[in-house]
C-alpha positions as CSV (number, residue, x, y, z in Angstrom):
1,M,-9.1,-3.8,7.5
2,K,-7.7,-6.7,5.5
3,P,-4.2,-6.6,4.0
4,R,-4.0,-6.4,0.2
5,R,-2.9,-9.5,-1.6
6,A,0.0,-9.3,-4.0
7,E,-2.0,-11.4,-6.5
8,D,-4.7,-8.7,-6.6
9,L,-2.1,-5.9,-7.0
10,R,-0.5,-7.7,-9.9
11,G,-3.8,-7.6,-11.7
12,L,-3.8,-3.8,-11.7
13,S,-2.3,-1.8,-14.5
14,E,0.8,0.3,-14.2
15,D,-1.4,3.4,-14.2
16,E,-3.5,2.3,-11.3
17,L,-0.7,1.2,-9.0
18,P,0.6,4.7,-8.2
19,K,-2.9,5.8,-7.4
20,V,-3.4,2.9,-5.1
21,L,0.0,3.7,-3.5
22,L,-0.9,7.3,-2.9
23,D,-4.2,6.3,-1.4
24,A,-2.5,3.8,1.0
25,Q,0.1,6.4,2.0
26,E,-2.6,9.0,2.7
27,T,-4.5,6.4,4.8
28,L,-1.4,5.6,6.7
29,M,-0.7,9.2,7.4
30,N,-4.3,9.7,8.7
31,M,-4.0,6.6,10.9
32,Q,-0.7,7.9,12.4
33,F,-2.4,11.2,13.2
34,Q,-5.3,9.4,14.8
35,H,-2.9,7.2,16.8
36,A,-1.0,10.3,18.0
37,L,-4.3,11.7,19.3
38,G,-5.3,8.5,20.9
39,E,-8.3,8.0,18.6
40,L,-7.2,5.0,16.6
41,E,-9.2,1.9,17.7
42,N,-6.7,-0.7,16.6
43,P,-3.0,0.3,16.3
44,D,-2.3,-3.0,14.5
45,Y,-3.7,-1.3,11.4
46,L,-0.6,0.8,11.2
47,R,1.5,-2.3,10.7
48,T,-0.9,-3.6,8.1
49,M,-0.8,-0.4,6.1
50,R,3.0,-0.2,6.2
51,R,3.2,-3.7,4.8
52,D,0.6,-2.9,2.2
53,I,2.6,0.0,1.0
54,A,5.7,-2.2,0.8
55,R,3.8,-4.8,-1.1
56,I,2.5,-2.2,-3.6
57,K,6.1,-0.9,-4.1
58,T,7.4,-4.4,-4.7
59,V,4.7,-5.1,-7.4
60,M,5.5,-1.8,-9.0
61,S,9.2,-2.6,-9.1
62,Q,8.6,-6.1,-10.5
63,K,6.4,-4.7,-13.3
64,S,9.0,-2.1,-14.2
65,Q,11.7,-4.7,-14.3
66,N,9.6,-6.9,-16.5
67,N,9.0,-4.0,-18.9
68,N,12.7,-3.3,-19.1
69,K,13.5,-6.9,-20.1
70,A,11.0,-6.9,-22.9
């Protein structure tokens, strides 16, 4: 699983970002469950997903700040 790029996320609309965030959070939760059961093949994906979620939240914050300035 490759990490999402901030450039790609900035190309998404403000309506799409919350959906992407929700999907990433659900994926992380499922991966954590698999990790607890010992079924996750690569635990490094957990770190990647946490960082993706942070990246999505950062882009959402930046977009909302830009809209408040305008």
